N, C-alpha and C positions, 0 to 999 in steps of 0.2 A: 313470595314471588319465587317461583322455579329458576334455576340457573338456567343460562344459554346451553342450549344441544351442543355437543362437541362435533367440529366440521370433520368428517372424514380424512384422513391422511391423502394427499393427492388430488383432491375435489377441486382444488384452484387449477390443477394441470390438466383437466377435461379438455380434450378438443373439440373445439366446436367448428362446424365448417363457416369458411370464408365466405362474406357475400359477394357476388360477383364471380365465385368460381365454378366453371362448371366442370359436371363429371365426364365421363368419356363419352358415355351413350348420347349425352344431352349434346355434347360438341358433334356426333356424328349426325344426330338427328337434324340439326342444323347446316350442316355441311351437305347433307342428302336432298335437304327441303332447297339448298339454294342451287347447287351443282347439277342435281337430277331433276327436281321437279319444277326447277325453273322460277321458285318463288321470290318475292321482292325481299328486301333485307326488313324493311317495315312490317310487312304482312308476316313474316317469320317472328319478329320481336313481339308483334301483337298475339299471335297465337300462343308464344311459348313463353309469355310473360317474361321476357328478356329486355334487356334495353338494347337500342339499336348498335351501339357501340359493342356491345357484348357479342352480338351477331356477328359484326365485322370482324372480331378479333377471332372467333371460334372459325372463321372461313381460313384462317391461316393468310390472308392477304393483308399485310401492313403496307401502307402508302402514307409516306411521310409529307408534311406541308411543305417541304422543300422540293419533293420531286413533282409535286402537283404544281406548284409555282414555275418549276423549270417546265414541266410540259407545255403550260399554259403559254409563257413566254415563246416556246417554238413554234406553237401552233398561230399564235398571233404575228410571229413573222412569216410563216407560209401563206397565212392570209394577204398580209401586204403585199406578198408577190404577184397573187393571183389576181388581187384587184386593181 
């Protein structure tokens, strides 16, 4: 039985691309498709094989759940005034 082959020095430090990280050109394609071509987030995700959350993050528009909740409370208040 032959001894195992030696592992090259620094082999364990090879940088692998992180999953979910977009390159600059991919981010630009997503932004162009959304803002200029008017495509939906779902359509961009399907065509580019990205998760919808990744597409939203690439747009640079981060909306927290607290922001959404406060906007909903404000709108409900306005609707009560109208009715």
